[in-house]
C-alpha positions in Angstrom: 13.0 -12.1 20.3 12.5 -15.8 19.6 12.3 -17.9 22.8 13.7 -21.5 23.0 13.7 -24.1 25.7 17.6 -23.8 25.9 17.2 -20.1 27.0 14.8 -21.3 29.8 17.3 -23.9 30.9 20.1 -21.3 30.9 18.0 -19.1 33.1 17.2 -22.0 35.5 20.9 -22.7 35.7 21.4 -19.4 37.5 19.1 -20.5 40.4 20.7 -22.3 43.3 18.8 -25.0 45.2 19.6 -24.6 48.9 19.2 -28.4 49.5 22.3 -29.2 47.3 24.1 -25.9 47.0 24.0 -26.4 43.2 21.9 -24.9 40.5 18.6 -26.5 39.4 20.1 -28.1 36.3 23.1 -29.6 38.2 20.7 -30.8 40.8 18.7 -32.7 38.1 15.5 -31.0 39.2 14.1 -30.2 35.7 11.8 -33.2 35.3 10.9 -32.5 31.6 12.2 -30.1 29.0 10.6 -26.7 29.4 7.8 -26.0 26.9 7.6 -22.7 25.1 4.4 -21.6 23.4 3.8 -18.3 21.6 0.6 -16.5 22.6 -1.1 -15.2 19.5 -2.9 -12.9 20.2 -1.0 -11.8 23.4 -2.8 -12.3 26.7 -2.5 -9.5 29.2 0.6 -8.2 27.6 2.3 -11.6 27.6 3.6 -12.9 24.3 4.9 -16.3 25.5 3.8 -19.1 27.9 6.6 -21.1 29.5 5.9 -24.3 31.4 8.5 -25.9 33.7 8.3 -29.0 35.9 10.6 -29.0 38.9 11.1 -32.2 40.8 11.8 -31.9 44.6 13.1 -34.7 46.9 9.9 -34.7 49.0 6.6 -32.8 49.3 7.6 -31.2 52.6 10.8 -29.7 51.1 11.5 -26.5 53.2 13.1 -24.8 50.1 10.2 -25.6 47.7 8.4 -22.2 47.8 11.5 -20.1 47.7 13.0 -22.2 44.9 9.8 -21.9 42.7 9.8 -18.1 43.2 13.5 -17.8 42.4 13.0 -19.9 39.2 10.1 -17.8 38.0 12.1 -14.6 38.7 15.1 -15.9 36.8 13.1 -16.7 33.7 11.5 -13.3 33.7 14.9 -11.5 34.3 16.9 -13.4 31.7 14.2 -14.0 29.0 11.9 -11.0 29.2 8.9 -9.7 31.1 6.4 -10.6 28.4 6.3 -14.3 29.6 3.6 -16.1 31.4 5.5 -18.6 33.6 3.8 -21.8 34.9 5.8 -23.9 37.2 4.6 -27.4 38.2 6.2 -29.4 41.1 6.7 -33.1 41.4 8.2 -35.1 44.2 10.4 -38.2 44.5 11.6 -40.4 47.3 13.7 -42.8 45.3 14.7 -42.2 41.7 11.9 -43.1 39.3 12.7 -46.4 37.4 13.2 -46.2 33.7 13.1 -48.5 30.7 12.7 -52.2 31.5 12.8 -51.6 35.2 9.8 -49.3 35.1 7.1 -52.1 35.2 9.1 -55.3 36.0 6.0 -57.2 37.0 4.1 -56.5 33.8 4.3 -59.2 31.1 2.4 -57.7 28.2 1.5 -54.1 27.4 -1.3 -53.7 24.8 -2.1 -50.3 23.3 -5.7 -50.0 22.1 -5.8 -47.2 19.5 -8.0 -45.6 16.9 -7.4 -43.2 14.1 -10.4 -41.1 15.0 -12.8 -40.5 17.9 -16.3 -42.0 18.2 -15.5 -45.5 17.1 -16.0 -47.1 20.5 -12.3 -47.6 21.4 -12.8 -47.0 25.2 -15.8 -49.4 25.2 -13.6 -52.0 23.6 -10.7 -51.4 26.0 -13.0 -51.7 29.1 -14.7 -54.8 27.9 -11.4 -56.4 26.7 -9.8 -55.8 30.1 -12.8 -57.3 32.0 -13.0 -60.3 29.6 -9.3 -61.0 30.2 -9.8 -60.8 33.9 -12.8 -63.2 33.6 -10.5 -65.7 31.8 -8.3 -65.7 34.9 -5.5 -63.2 33.9 -4.1 -60.4 36.1 -5.1 -57.2 34.2 -4.4 -53.5 34.5 -6.1 -50.7 32.6 -4.7 -47.2 32.1 -7.0 -44.5 30.8 -4.5 -42.5 28.7 -7.0 -39.9 27.5 -6.0 -37.0 29.8 -8.5 -34.6 28.3 -11.5 -36.9 27.9 -11.2 -39.7 30.6 -14.1 -42.1 30.5 -13.1 -45.2 32.5 -14.2 -44.1 36.0 -17.8 -43.8 34.6 -17.6 -47.0 32.6 -16.5 -49.0 35.7 -19.0 -47.1 38.0 -16.2 -45.8 40.2 -16.5 -42.1 39.7 -16.5 -41.4 43.4 -13.4 -43.4 44.2 -10.1 -41.7 45.0 -6.8 -43.5 44.8 -4.6 -43.3 47.9 -0.8 -43.5 48.3 1.1 -46.6 49.5 4.7 -47.0 50.3 6.5 -49.7 48.2 10.3 -50.2 48.6 10.7 -46.7 50.0 8.6 -45.0 47.3 5.2 -43.3 47.7 3.1 -44.9 44.9 -0.5 -44.4 43.8 -2.7 -47.5 44.6 -4.9 -48.2 41.5 -8.6 -48.5 41.9 -9.8 -52.1 41.4 -13.2 -53.0 39.9 -14.4 -56.2 38.2 -11.0 -57.8 38.7 -9.2 -55.0 36.8 -6.6 -52.5 38.3 -7.3 -49.1 36.9 -6.1 -45.5 36.9 -7.4 -42.5 35.1 -6.8 -38.7 35.4 -10.6 -38.7 35.9 -10.0 -39.7 39.6 -8.0 -36.6 40.2 -10.2 -33.9 38.5 -13.8 -32.9 38.9 -15.9 -34.6 36.2 -17.6 -31.4 35.2 -14.3 -29.5 34.9 -12.4 -29.3 31.6 -8.7 -30.2 31.8 -7.0 -27.0 30.4 -3.4 -28.3 30.2 -0.8 -27.9 27.5 1.2 -30.9 26.2 4.0 -30.8 28.8 1.7 -31.0 31.8 -0.5 -33.7 30.2 2.4 -35.9 29.4 3.9 -35.3 32.9 0.6 -36.4 34.4 0.5 -39.5 32.2 4.1 -40.5 33.3 3.0 -40.3 36.9 0.1 -42.6 36.3 2.5 -45.1 34.8 5.7 -44.8 36.8 4.4 -43.7 40.2 1.7 -46.3 40.6 1.7 -49.7 42.3 0.7 -51.9 39.3 2.3 -55.0 40.7 2.2 -58.3 38.8 0.1 -58.1 35.6 -0.3 -60.5 32.7 -1.9 -57.8 30.5 -1.6 -54.0 30.9 -4.2 -52.3 28.6 -3.5 -48.8 27.4 -6.7 -47.0 26.3 -5.1 -44.3 24.2 -6.8 -41.1 22.9 -7.8 -40.9 19.3 -5.3 -39.9 16.6 -1.6 -39.6 16.9 -0.4 -37.1 19.5 2.1 -36.2 22.2 0.4 -38.8 24.4 1.2 -41.6 22.0 4.8 -40.4 21.7 5.1 -40.3 25.5 3.8 -43.9 25.8 6.3 -45.1 23.1 9.2 -43.3 24.8 8.2 -44.6 28.3 7.0 -48.2 27.7 8.1 -51.2 25.6 4.7 -51.8 24.1 4.1 -55.5 23.2 1.7 -54.7 20.5 -1.1 -52.4 19.3 -4.8 -53.2 18.5 -6.6 -50.8 16.1 -10.3 -50.2 16.6 -12.4 -48.8 13.7 -15.9 -48.9 12.3 -16.3 -50.2 8.8 -17.0 -46.7 7.5 -14.4 -45.5 4.9 -13.7 -42.2 6.8 -12.8 -44.2 9.9 -10.8 -46.7 8.0 -8.7 -43.9 6.4 -7.7 -42.7 9.9 -7.1 -46.3 11.0 -4.5 -46.6 8.3 -2.7 -43.6 9.9 -2.8 -45.3 13.3 -1.3 -48.4 11.8 1.4 -46.4 10.1 2.4 -44.7 13.3 3.1 -48.0 15.0 4.8 -49.5 12.0 7.1 -46.5 11.5 10.7 -47.7 11.3 11.6 -45.6 14.4 8.7 -47.2 16.4 8.3 -50.9 15.3 5.5 -51.8 17.5 3.7 -54.9 16.1 0.1 -54.6 15.1 -1.7 -57.5 16.9 -4.9 -57.0 14.9 -7.9 -55.0 14.0 -11.3 -54.8 15.7 -14.3 -53.8 13.7 -16.7 -52.1 16.1 -20.3 -51.3 15.1 -20.0 -53.9 12.4 -23.7 -54.1 12.0 -26.9 -53.0 13.8 -29.1 -55.6 15.4 -32.3 -54.4 17.0 -33.3 -56.0 20.2 -36.7 -57.1 18.8 -35.1 -58.7 15.8 -31.9 -60.4 17.1 -31.3 -62.4 13.9 -31.3 -59.3 11.7 -28.2 -57.4 10.6 -28.2 -53.9 9.2 -24.9 -52.6 7.9 -25.3 -49.0 8.7 -21.6 -48.0 8.3 -20.7 -50.3 5.5 -20.0 -54.0 5.3 -16.7 -55.7 6.3 -14.6 -52.6 5.8 -12.2 -53.6 8.6 -12.0 -57.1 7.2 -10.8 -55.7 3.9 -8.3 -53.4 5.7 -7.0 -56.3 7.7 -6.4 -58.3 4.5 -4.8 -55.3 2.9 -2.4 -54.7 5.9 -1.9 -58.5 6.4 -3.0 -58.5 10.1 -5.6 -60.5 11.9 -9.2 -59.3 12.2 -9.7 -60.1 15.9 -13.4 -59.4 16.2 -16.5 -57.9 14.7 -18.6 -56.3 17.4 -22.2 -55.4 16.6 -23.9 -52.1 17.3 -26.3 -53.2 20.1 -28.2 -50.8 22.4 -27.3 -53.0 25.4 -23.5 -52.3 24.9 -24.1 -48.5 25.2 -26.5 -48.9 28.1 -24.2 -51.2 30.1 -21.3 -48.8 29.6 -23.4 -45.8 30.8 -24.5 -47.8 33.9 -20.9 -48.8 34.7 -21.6 -52.5 34.1 -19.7 -53.3 30.8 -21.2 -56.0 28.6 -18.3 -58.4 29.2 -19.6 -59.0 32.7 -22.4 -61.1 31.3 -20.7 -63.8 29.3 -24.1 -65.5 28.7 -25.3 -62.7 26.4 -24.3 -62.5 22.8 -22.4 -59.3 23.3 -20.7 -60.6 26.4 -19.6 -63.7 24.6 -18.3 -61.5 21.7 -15.9 -59.8 24.1 -14.8 -63.1 25.7 -14.0 -64.4 22.2 -12.1 -61.2 21.6 -10.0 -61.7 24.7 -9.2 -65.3 23.7 -8.1 -64.0 20.3 -5.9 -61.4 21.9 -4.2 -64.0 24.1 -3.6 -66.2 21.0 -2.0 -63.4 18.9 0.1 -62.1 21.9 1.5 -65.6 22.6 2.3 -65.9 18.9 3.9 -62.5 18.7 6.1 -63.2 21.8 7.2 -66.5 20.3 8.0 -65.2 16.8 9.2 -61.6 17.4 11.8 -59.9 19.6 10.7 -57.7 22.5 9.8 -54.2 21.5 12.3 -51.5 22.3 11.4 -48.1 23.8 11.5 -45.3 21.3 14.5 -43.0 21.9 13.8 -39.4 22.9 14.4 -37.0 20.1 
């Protein structure tokens, strides 16, 4: 038979949580809508995978194990034995804030996006965050790429592990701070050599925790380094945060520009309405170290400038393809740390351009609204 999330919710409604003497649905313990995925081909006789996130009052809840077992048994009993059930647990002390109350100390939320991978978006995000911090702003950076996190390495903090702090009665994750930037990434919580084999529901749940269950404090700019493309992660961000504006990163190559248009269209969709702050042309030209005055347009010339003119948005920067940018990122010492170099100065100029367009956007346009859950 066909399996739907409502059938799973109906099954969970038959399970009583001893802490409230009510069922799991009435107790508001279903953190996210259950996800149902067909297994084709079947795996060990299972035709469906069901993922459920249960939220308990605290980690030491005495009824946790029995409730999880009862929930799994109820799903198998009411929905069939050919189901692989995965139940994830979350914990809360106080209710998680929502909407405008989620990050009250954050003034501007900037999504750095790209239509495709490999255009240097994470490099731009890291250097932009550091450059803003060097200009004197309070900056936070969230690595939103759950399946390919790179920020811990780029900031040379792979060995760091965030710890919990109590803030207003809630246990929150304390972000790692490096180069004046507060940062969180799923990379701090998983082994670097291990693949993150999660389906959409678990990935978005983890992302929500990094946003809502962290002590971000007062920030002038909160940079979101989003994964390439348009995915569940982007929708979760749009449904969770009122994003001030988006910055699109692309190379001048026509293939990359075609995908950049899709990224722009996602934010400009009438149901989203997130302003495009501008475009960044990365790898705009190649300059060899021994010939610093030379420019070689390997991926085409001024493709992003033409797209910016077409879309009527600013071209915020043209970042050259320089070996030192790659080397500095691999060493965990991003180029923006050295504002005396040509590449470091390029990122400082980018940060100043971002400040200008954000101030103009806030003056001329209303605050972005969180996208309604559909």
